[in-house]
N, C-alpha and C positions, 0 to 999 in steps of 0.2 A: 593734757598728755603727760604721762609720768616720765621720770628720767630714764626708766628702763625701756622705754619705747625705742630709744636710739642708743644702744650700748656701745656702738663703735665711735660715737661722737665724743671728743674730749670735752670734759666739763671743767671750766676754769673757776667755777664758784668755790668759795671757801667752804671747808667742812662746817656743818651746822651744829651749833651748841644750843640746846634748848634752855631758854630763860624761863623758869617756872615760878620764881619768886622775885619781888622787888628787892634790889640790892640792900636797901636800908630797912627792909621789912614792910609790911602792909601798913600804910598810914591810916589813921582814924579818919572817919568822915567828919568834916567841919560843919557843925550845925549851930554854933553859938557865936555871938558877936565878939567875944573875947578870943576865941580860936581863930576867927576870921581876921581880926586885927593882927594877931601874932603871925599868922601865915603871910599876910600882906607885907608886914615889916620884913620878914625873912626873904620874901621874893624880891622886894625892893633892894635889899642888901646883897642879893646874889649878883652873878655876872653872866654876861653873854645872852644868847637867844633863849626864849622861853618856849618849851614844848607845851602845847595846849590841845586838848581833845574834849569832846562833849558827847554825852549819851542821851538819846531821846527815847521815846516810847512809840516809835512808828509802828502802826498796825494795832496798837492798843488804845492810844489816846487820840483825841480829835486833832490836835495841832502838832506842831513840831517843837514843842517846848524842851528846853534842856533840863534834864533831871539829875545830871551829875556832870561836874566839870573837873577835869584832871589837868594838873599843872605841874611842871617840873623845871627847875633852873639850877645851873651849877652854883654851888655854894649855899643853896637853900634846901634842896631835896624835892620830894614829891608831895603833892597835896591833893586831896579829894574834897571838893566843895559841893555841898548839897544846896543848889540855888533855891530850892523850894522852901528852905528854912528861913530865907531872908527876903525882906521887902526892898532892901537897898544893898548893892554890892560895891558901893563907891570906894571903900578902902582897897578892895582888890583891884578895881579899875585903875585907881591912881597908882598902884604899884606896878602894873603890867602893861597898861595901854600904850605907853611910849616906847616899849621895847620891841625888838623883832620877835614875832611869833612864828613858831614852826608848827604847821598843821599838816595832816595828811588828808587830801581831798577837801581843801579848805571851803569850797563853795557849799559843801554839805553842812558844815558846822557854823560858819560865820553868821548866818541869819539868826539862829537860836542864841548865839552868844551876844549878838548885837541887841537882841530883845532884853537882855539882862544887863545892858550897859557896858559890855566888854567889846572894845573895838581896837584892833591892832593898828599901830602906826606904820609898821613894816611887816612884810610877810615872806615866808619861804614855805612853799607847798611841795612836800616830798613826793606826792603822787604825780603832780604836774612836772616836776623835775625829772622823774623817771620816764615820763612820756617823751619829753623833749630829748632825752638821751637814748630813746629807743629800747628801753628795757621791755622785754616781752611780757612780763607780769608786774603790775604796779600796785596790787593790793598791798597793804601794810605788811602783812606777814610774809608774803612772797618776796617783796623787794628788800625787806630786812634780812631775810635769809640769803638772798643772792649777793647783796652788797656787803653786809657785815658778818655773815655767817652765823647769825643769831636767829633761832626760832622762837616765836612768841606763842604763849598759850592762847588759843582762840576758842571760840565756841559760844560766846554770849552776846554777840553783836545784835541779834534779833530778840533779845530778852525784853521784858516789860520793865524798863528802868524807872517807872513810876512806883514800883514796889517799895514798900517800907516795912521793916528795915531791909536794906539790900544785903543779900547773902555774901559771905566773905569770898567765895570763889568768883562771884561777879566782880567784886571790888578788886580782887587780885588781877583779873583780866583787864579791868579798866586802868589800873595803875601801870601795868606792863605796856599799855599802848603809848605812854609817854616816857617810858623808862630809857629807851635808847633813841628817841626821836631826834634829839640834837646831834648825836653821833651820826645818825643816818643823814641828817642835813649836811653835816660837814663833809661826809664822804661824797654825797651827790654834788655838792658845790665844787669839790675838787674835780669831779668828772666833767661838770659843766665847763669849768675853766679849761681843762685839757682839750675839750671838744670845741672850744671857741663859741660856746653857747651861753655864757654867763649873762650877756646882755639880753639875749632872747628871754631867759628866765626872768630877769629883772623886769622887762616890759610886761611879761605875762602876769607876774605877781602884782605889779602896779595896776594892771587892768582889772584884776579881781577886786582890789581894794577900792578902785574908783567906780566900779559898776553900781548904778543905782538899783534900788529894790525893783524887782520885776513888777510890772503893772498888773492889776487884777485880771485874772483870766476871763476872757469873754466866753459866755456860755460854758462854764466848767462841766456841766452835766454831759456835754458831748464827749467827754473822756470816759464815759461808762464803758467798761470792757464788754465786748460782744455786741455793741449796738450797730455794728456794720450789718447785722442780720435784719435790721429794721430800716425800712425805706419810706413808709407812708407818714405824712405829716402828723396824722392823728396818733399814730403809734409813738412817734417822736415826742409828742406832747405828754404821753403817759410817762415816758422815761424822764422827761423834764420835771414833771410834777412829783413823781416818786423820788427822784433824786433830791429835789429841794426839801421835801418832807423829811426824808432820811437825814439830810444834812443838818436841818434845824434840830432834830431830835439828838443827833450825835453831838452837836455843839452844846446843847443844854446839858447833856449827860457826860460830856468830855470823854467820849468813846469813839474810837475809829469807826467811820461810817460803815465800812465793810463788815464789822463785827455785829452791826445791827441788822443789816440787810445786804447780802452780797449782790454784786452787779448782775449776776446771772438770773437772780430772782426778779430784778427790775426789768430785765429784757424779756423774761418769760411773761410777765404781766403785761408788757407792752404788746406782745404778740397776741395774747389771749384776750386782753381787755375784759376781765371778769366784772360782772355787774352786781353780783351778790356776794355775801360773806362766804357762802358755801362754795361758790365757784373759786373764790380767792384762795381759801385754805386748802382747796384741792390741788393747787399748784405746788410744785416743789419749793421747799423752804418756808412758804407762808403757812404751812400747816404745823410748824414747830410751835412749842409752847409760848415762847417769847413773842413771836409774830402773830399768833392768834390773839394775844392781848392787844396788839397794835392794829388789828384788822380794820377797825373803824378809821384809823388814821390813813392807812393805805387805800382803803376804799374811797375815802373823801378825796384823796389826791387823784385817783384814777377817774373819779367822777368829774373833777375839775377839767381834766384833759378831754373827757368824752363830751363835755358841754361847752368847751372853749370855742368861741366864734372862729370861723375860718380865717378871718383876718389876723387873728392872734396866734395861729398855729406856727410852730417853728419851721424855718426853711429846711430843706433836706441837706443843705450844706452851709457851712459857716462862711460868711463873707470875709475874705482875707486878701491882703496885698501880696501874699506869697504866690509863687508860680504854682500851677497845677502839678499833680504827680507826674514824674518824668515819663512814666510808662505811656501816658497819653500824648506826649509831644509829637511822635512821628505822624500822628493823624491831625493834631490840632495846629502844630507849628513845626513843620519839617525843618525849617531853617534853624530854629532854636535847638531841635534835636541834634542837628549836625554840629552846632557849636558845642553842645554839651558833650557829644561823643569825642570832640577834639580836646576839650578842656580837662575832662576827668583824667585821662591817661597822662596829660602833661603835668598836672598837679601831683598825681600819684608818683610819677617818675622823679619829680623833685623831692618829694617826701622820702622816697626810697634812697635817693642819693645822700640825703642828710640824716638818714637813720631816725626817722620819727614817724608817728602815725599821720596819715594824710589829713585827718580831721584837725590835727594840731598845727598843721601848716596853713590850712585854709578850711574854714567850715564848709561842709557840703552845701549848706543853704546859700552861702556867698557864691559858690561856684554856679549853683543853679540860677540864682538871680542874674548873674552876669550873662549866662548863656541865654536866658529867657529874654532879657531886655538889656542888651549891651549898650554902652554909652555911645553917643553920636560920634565922639572922637575915640576911636579904638586904638589910638597910638599909646605908647607906654605912658605918656602924661595923662591921657584920658583914663586909662586903667588905674593908675595911681589914685586919681581923684575918686573913682568909683569904689575902690577898695577902702579908702579912707572913710567914705560915707557909710560903709558896712561895718566899720569898727575894727578893721584889720590893723594889727600893730605894725610899727615901722619895719621890724625885721621880716615880718611876713610879706609886706609890700615889696621890700628890697629883693626878696627871693622870687616872687611870683609875678610881678607886674610885667616884666619883659617877656617871659615865656607865655603868659596869657595873651599879650598883644600879638605875639608871633603866631600863636595857635589860631586866634580869630582871623588874622590876616590870611593864613593858609586856607581857612574855610571859605573866606570871601573870594579868594582867587580861584578856588576849585569851582565855586558856584557860578562864577562869571566866565569860566573858561569855555 
């Protein structure tokens, strides 16, 4: 929604000044050991938190590798590091790992930074801080404008950052992403202090750093877009085999799987199950030049699915310990549906009272799990233990345990009245 949609509402945001160039000029891309050592020494000699960002090539390359790392620190300036040029970034890690890092949406960048040996000792996440403060828009550009009155040049976030050499306008965009990140951190930290939420943020940032890597996804092929149209086990087997064949080819070529074969093509093949090359290339996408060359690969995968023994066919649903979709609760478990109907507004009201998104107060999954299978002891003590088991932070537990216990008690009293 644009600012002009509500012209009568007073806007307290500062006037916006566009920042189109890095203040110290566009730094060169670091690709040599000498330049890396000099940058590392400068960063180690700097002071205060370190602004960090990374650019990947999502949608172009197979993995989530970092193809550019941007770093800025007071007293040192900004640096653009090409991690692809180095086998070892130890000098950089030794210079910055023990400092506080400032990132925006840290969970997006920390995995690829960790892969190249960069791990923060302390963290401040400007996006998460914005959420805890209830800012309506928390994208980097939006929150920088609303908090600092500075507009950032945007437009290359979805670029193929594996490109070499990187164009100057891309590098300018990348450098600007860390240009005022520490200033944004300081302003948000002051807001957190004034709102009494500094400890909340500290706990959230610590939880991000302490989180283990996610376990390998079970049956990742089940995330194929559009597969809800497919219900039969044999058709699901086609999706599985085509997905696996595509994934292997994508990994070998270091290309995003969707650029080799889009999900919609996999689903169409599962529905039609073509048995010949002619039938396959008659389907949308498969008739393209690139996929005609891979027709034998795709046909082989489809044939594996067609001849798969019944005992090895995939189930129509993935076994999970998560509750079923909430829309089915009224029929499957009316008592749980009643509990969920009580818990959701209770948590939402608390979130509204404290000016933050409901999901940042308590994850929807946690609310559903408690509603589906409440603890035997539904007192405040029992709810505290259950919330702890689901990874809720102390500040979240302090705010929600008693209201959840009261809501569950009301449901129980209503049911037995």
